[in-house]
N, C-alpha and C positions, 0 to 999 in steps of 0.2 A: 321825560323824552318830547321832541318835537313830533306833532304827526305832521302827514304828509301837506296838508292844508296850509300848516304854520312854516313848512321850510321855506327859509327864503337866504340869499345871501346875504352871507354877514356882511360887517364891516370890513373893509380893507384899508385901515388907518395905517398911518407911519408908525409901525410898531416895530422891534428888533424880535419877534418871534421867528426860532429855527425854522429853515425850511428844509429838509431830505432831498436829495435828488431824489431817491429811490422810493419815496413814500408821495402821497399829498398832502396840500397844508392842510391845516386844523379848519379852514373854514369849510374847503371839503369835504374834510373828514365827518363836519358836522353836517354841512348839505347832505351826504349821503345816506349816513345812519341815522340821522333823525336826533342824534346824541351828543348835547351840549358837553365840551369838555374845555378846560383853563388850558393855556399854554404849558403849564407845568405839569399837567395830568398828559397833555397830548405826548410828552415827551416818554411814558410810560408807556403809552399804547405802541408808539413808536418803537419801542424796545421789545413790546408782544411782538410787533408785525414782523421785525428781525429775526427773531428766536423761532417763530413760523416757520420763517423757510418758503412759504408760499408767494402767490404772485399778490401784488396790491389791491386787485380788482376781488378778488378771492377771500381776501383777508379781510375787505371793508363789507363785502358782501356776508360775511358769516361772523362781524364782529360781534355784535349782539348775543347771539346764540353761540357760540364757541369761546371767544376771548376777552370779554368782558367780564368782570368781576361781581357786579351787582347793579342793575339799572332799577332806578325809582322812577316814577311817571308821577308827576304833578298837576293836577286840572287846575287853570288860571282861569280867573274870571272875576270882574272889575274893571274898575280903571285906576291906571298908574298915573299921579300927577307927578311933574318935575318941573325945576326950573331950567329954561333952554341953554341959559348962560351958563349953568355948572354944566362946563364940557365934559368932565368924568363921567356924566351921566348923559348927556345929551349927543356929544361925540360931533356937539358944532364945529368943531376944528378939524374934522373929518370928514364931512358929509355934504352933499349939495346943497346950497339954498333951500332950494322948495324940498325937499325929500322929509318924510316923513317917517321915524323910525317904529320897528315894530319892537315887542319887549322882547326878542333876544337880540336886539341890536343894542336895546339898552343895556341889557344884562352884561354884552359883551363888550360894550364901553367902558364899564365899570371894572372889569375884569382886566382889560387891555390897560387901563390907569393904573390898576394894582401893579401889574406884572411891570408894566415902565419903570414906577419908583421904587417895586423891589431891587429892579436890574442895576437903578439909579445907586442904589442906598450901598448894593454890593461891590459895584466899582469904587464909591467914596469909602467902603471900609479897606478896599486894597490898598489904595494910595495912599490914605491913612498909617498901613503898617509900615508901607515903602519908604515914608517919608520918617517915620519913627526909626525904622532900620538903618536908614542912612544915617541919621542926626546920631545915633548911636557908633555907627563907625567913625564917624567925625570925630566924636568925641576919643574914641579910645584911638585914635592917632594921634588929635592931640594931647593926651596923657603920655602916648611911648615919644612925642617926640620933645615933650618938656622934660622928660625925665628918662632917657636912652640909657644911664647906670643904673636905676633903681630899679626895682626887681616887678614892676608894672609890664603883664604878660599881657599878649593878645589872647 
């Protein structure tokens, strides 16, 4: 969990994260609770919010005490070195040129890169299945057209 001194606005890159009109953004949730969550886990939190039936502010103010499953705190110390040109870590493609990122922004950059790659892979898988289905339909149509009086059935 981030302590109050470490809270900082998380990166607001060009991501495809879901935004719920009746709830806060993931970045706002992180900043208000001090608890880091991934885009995928944020959807679980959103479901808990909807199921709670309470206001956004009340939910967030009481999240750790009443709605979280198990919060772990990790003390961080030392130096984290990384290649700035590794944009999955540095977020260089989403930040101001003279901005130095905090460890939280670095973690978020890595998570967002993973999230975007996962979404892309899921989209490609869906397109692949659609292409295969279309090809099978065309083959079935050719077989039926080529042998209209045979026992070939759709």
